[in-house]
Backbone as CSV, one residue per row, in Angstrom:
resi,resn,N_x,N_y,N_z,CA_x,CA_y,CA_z,C_x,C_y,C_z
1,UNK,53.257,-24.611,-43.768,54.495,-24.549,-43.031,55.182,-25.919,-43.002
2,UNK,54.362,-26.952,-42.816,54.910,-28.304,-42.783,55.512,-28.679,-44.134
3,UNK,54.863,-28.221,-45.206,55.372,-28.505,-46.550,56.738,-27.858,-46.768
4,UNK,56.898,-26.625,-46.312,58.185,-25.948,-46.445,59.277,-26.675,-45.657
5,UNK,58.937,-27.158,-44.464,59.913,-27.895,-43.669,60.319,-29.187,-44.363
6,UNK,59.349,-29.879,-44.968,59.666,-31.124,-45.681,60.582,-30.855,-46.875
7,UNK,60.290,-29.786,-47.612,61.147,-29.452,-48.745,62.558,-29.121,-48.288
8,UNK,62.682,-28.387,-47.190,63.998,-28.058,-46.658,64.740,-29.316,-46.204
9,UNK,64.034,-30.219,-45.541,64.658,-31.462,-45.088,65.089,-32.319,-46.267
10,UNK,64.299,-32.328,-47.338,64.672,-33.086,-48.532,65.933,-32.531,-49.172
11,UNK,66.100,-31.217,-49.124,67.299,-30.612,-49.701,68.543,-30.937,-48.893
12,UNK,68.392,-31.105,-47.591,69.553,-31.427,-46.760,70.028,-32.853,-46.998
13,UNK,69.107,-33.745,-47.292,69.427,-35.126,-47.658,70.261,-35.813,-46.583
14,UNK,69.639,-36.049,-45.443,70.310,-36.674,-44.312,70.664,-38.134,-44.577
15,UNK,69.917,-38.797,-45.433,70.136,-40.227,-45.645,71.514,-40.523,-46.225
16,UNK,71.916,-39.753,-47.224,73.210,-40.004,-47.857,74.337,-39.254,-47.171
17,UNK,74.025,-38.253,-46.405,75.058,-37.530,-45.681,75.721,-36.435,-46.498
18,UNK,75.434,-36.358,-47.764,76.036,-35.324,-48.607,75.064,-34.962,-49.715
19,UNK,75.222,-33.800,-50.235,74.365,-33.377,-51.335,74.889,-33.933,-52.651
20,UNK,73.997,-34.060,-53.596,74.417,-34.540,-54.910,74.975,-33.382,-55.721
21,UNK,75.612,-33.711,-56.812,76.195,-32.689,-57.682,75.107,-31.780,-58.248
22,UNK,73.927,-32.334,-58.494,72.822,-31.535,-59.033,72.437,-30.427,-58.059
23,UNK,72.459,-30.728,-56.765,72.073,-29.730,-55.781,73.194,-28.738,-55.517
24,UNK,74.435,-29.186,-55.584,75.550,-28.275,-55.320,75.785,-27.322,-56.485
25,UNK,75.592,-27.819,-57.700,75.812,-27.025,-58.914,77.202,-26.381,-58.905
26,UNK,78.216,-27.221,-58.671,79.582,-26.717,-58.622,80.172,-26.548,-60.010
27,UNK,79.697,-27.325,-60.972,80.227,-27.230,-62.328,79.088,-27.038,-63.307
28,UNK,79.400,-26.429,-64.451,78.380,-26.291,-65.486,78.155,-27.606,-66.189
29,UNK,79.238,-28.364,-66.405,79.117,-29.665,-67.062,78.824,-30.711,-66.004
30,UNK,77.751,-31.449,-66.203,77.412,-32.488,-65.238,78.331,-33.681,-65.458
31,UNK,78.728,-34.294,-64.368,79.598,-35.463,-64.397,80.892,-35.151,-65.159
32,UNK,81.612,-34.152,-64.692,82.791,-33.660,-65.389,83.873,-34.734,-65.513
33,UNK,84.033,-35.577,-64.495,85.053,-36.630,-64.576,84.704,-37.633,-65.662
34,UNK,83.436,-37.982,-65.780,83.010,-38.913,-66.810,83.210,-38.321,-68.197
35,UNK,82.928,-37.049,-68.349,83.112,-36.381,-69.634,84.587,-36.363,-70.017
36,UNK,85.463,-36.057,-69.049,86.891,-36.041,-69.364,87.389,-37.446,-69.714
37,UNK,86.848,-38.475,-69.075,87.208,-39.844,-69.406,86.814,-40.173,-70.840
38,UNK,85.606,-39.767,-71.224,85.157,-40.029,-72.589,86.019,-39.283,-73.604
39,UNK,86.421,-38.062,-73.282,87.270,-37.307,-74.203,88.637,-37.952,-74.344
40,UNK,89.182,-38.510,-73.270,90.480,-39.185,-73.349,90.388,-40.427,-74.218
41,UNK,89.246,-41.083,-74.201,89.061,-42.283,-75.010,88.773,-41.954,-76.474
42,UNK,88.556,-40.678,-76.779,88.283,-40.295,-78.161,86.811,-40.358,-78.529
43,UNK,85.917,-40.477,-77.561,84.484,-40.560,-77.832,83.905,-39.164,-77.973
44,UNK,83.486,-38.817,-79.189,82.821,-37.528,-79.430,81.659,-37.797,-80.380
45,UNK,80.444,-37.948,-79.831,79.318,-38.326,-80.678,78.832,-37.219,-81.601
46,UNK,79.109,-35.968,-81.273,78.660,-34.856,-82.102,79.629,-33.694,-81.916
47,UNK,79.433,-32.664,-82.689,80.308,-31.494,-82.641,79.990,-30.677,-81.393
48,UNK,80.760,-30.879,-80.347,80.524,-30.203,-79.076,80.786,-28.709,-79.208
49,UNK,81.760,-28.349,-80.028,82.076,-26.938,-80.186,80.882,-26.156,-80.738
50,UNK,80.176,-26.742,-81.698,79.008,-26.069,-82.258,77.923,-25.921,-81.200
51,UNK,77.746,-26.951,-80.383,76.758,-26.895,-79.305,77.143,-25.837,-78.277
52,UNK,78.421,-25.776,-77.921,78.878,-24.779,-76.968,78.708,-23.363,-77.526
53,UNK,78.936,-23.198,-78.824,78.714,-21.884,-79.442,77.246,-21.500,-79.382
54,UNK,76.362,-22.473,-79.594,74.928,-22.161,-79.524,74.536,-21.790,-78.096
55,UNK,75.125,-22.449,-77.105,74.848,-22.078,-75.714,75.360,-20.679,-75.411
56,UNK,76.522,-20.344,-75.939,77.078,-19.003,-75.740,76.173,-17.951,-76.378
57,UNK,75.670,-18.243,-77.574,74.754,-17.305,-78.227,73.481,-17.122,-77.414
58,UNK,72.979,-18.202,-76.839,71.776,-18.096,-76.008,72.036,-17.225,-74.788
59,UNK,73.209,-17.413,-74.164,73.545,-16.605,-72.990,73.648,-15.130,-73.352
60,UNK,74.276,-14.837,-74.478,74.422,-13.446,-74.910,73.054,-12.862,-75.241
61,UNK,72.216,-13.621,-75.940,70.881,-13.139,-76.287,70.055,-12.884,-75.034
62,UNK,70.182,-13.761,-74.065,69.455,-13.578,-72.810,69.923,-12.319,-72.085
63,UNK,71.238,-12.085,-72.059,71.771,-10.894,-71.398,71.314,-9.629,-72.113
64,UNK,71.313,-9.653,-73.447,70.865,-8.490,-74.217,69.382,-8.234,-73.963
65,UNK,68.589,-9.282,-73.926,67.162,-9.148,-73.664,66.899,-8.573,-72.276
66,UNK,67.621,-9.046,-71.277,67.438,-8.546,-69.908,67.858,-7.090,-69.809
67,UNK,68.984,-6.750,-70.414,69.440,-5.342,-70.390,68.455,-4.442,-71.137
68,UNK,67.943,-4.913,-72.248,66.963,-4.140,-73.001,65.675,-3.931,-72.211
69,UNK,65.219,-4.970,-71.542,64.006,-4.852,-70.729,64.225,-3.886,-69.571
70,UNK,65.405,-3.950,-68.951,65.716,-3.026,-67.860,65.762,-1.588,-68.366
71,UNK,66.305,-1.380,-69.553,66.361,-0.038,-70.130,64.963,0.489,-70.430
72,UNK,64.088,-0.366,-70.937,62.711,0.046,-71.233,61.977,0.409,-69.945
73,UNK,62.128,-0.397,-68.914,61.478,-0.109,-67.628,62.000,1.201,-67.047
74,UNK,63.307,1.423,-67.132,63.884,2.672,-66.622,63.376,3.866,-67.416
75,UNK,63.250,3.719,-68.729,62.769,4.812,-69.565,61.312,5.152,-69.232
76,UNK,60.493,4.108,-69.041,59.085,4.321,-68.683,58.983,5.016,-67.327
77,UNK,59.789,4.595,-66.368,59.768,5.221,-65.047,60.203,6.682,-65.130
78,UNK,61.216,6.964,-65.927,61.691,8.335,-66.080,60.646,9.223,-66.749
79,UNK,60.037,8.725,-67.802,59.003,9.485,-68.502,57.785,9.708,-67.600
80,UNK,57.429,8.708,-66.809,56.295,8.861,-65.896,56.598,9.895,-64.829
81,UNK,57.809,9.901,-64.322,58.194,10.878,-63.313,58.182,12.290,-63.892
82,UNK,58.642,12.426,-65.111,58.617,13.742,-65.755,57.181,14.208,-66.009
83,UNK,56.304,13.295,-66.415,54.911,13.641,-66.655,54.223,14.058,-65.361
84,UNK,54.506,13.372,-64.275,53.918,13.733,-62.988,54.472,15.056,-62.483
85,UNK,55.711,15.356,-62.803,56.310,16.620,-62.356,55.677,17.807,-63.064
86,UNK,55.208,17.613,-64.285,54.576,18.690,-65.027,53.240,19.064,-64.391
87,UNK,52.475,18.075,-63.951,51.159,18.343,-63.364,51.330,18.572,-61.927
């Protein structure tokens, strides 16, 4: 119980008076102002568009996998219910 209270107190972060961006998770891109500053200066170390496309593909693959798993679980539950109804 004491451990849970300590973790909760650490999340509140009384020392600084505010939560950090990591804890708030308000944006997908961390340090968005810094990123926009770098883009205005013309700094692009790699092809961000290709990286963003790969992230989009991962999100789509994850959604397809979750939907497929949910469909399999529903099918198993339905078949089990039908089998139990027969006996």
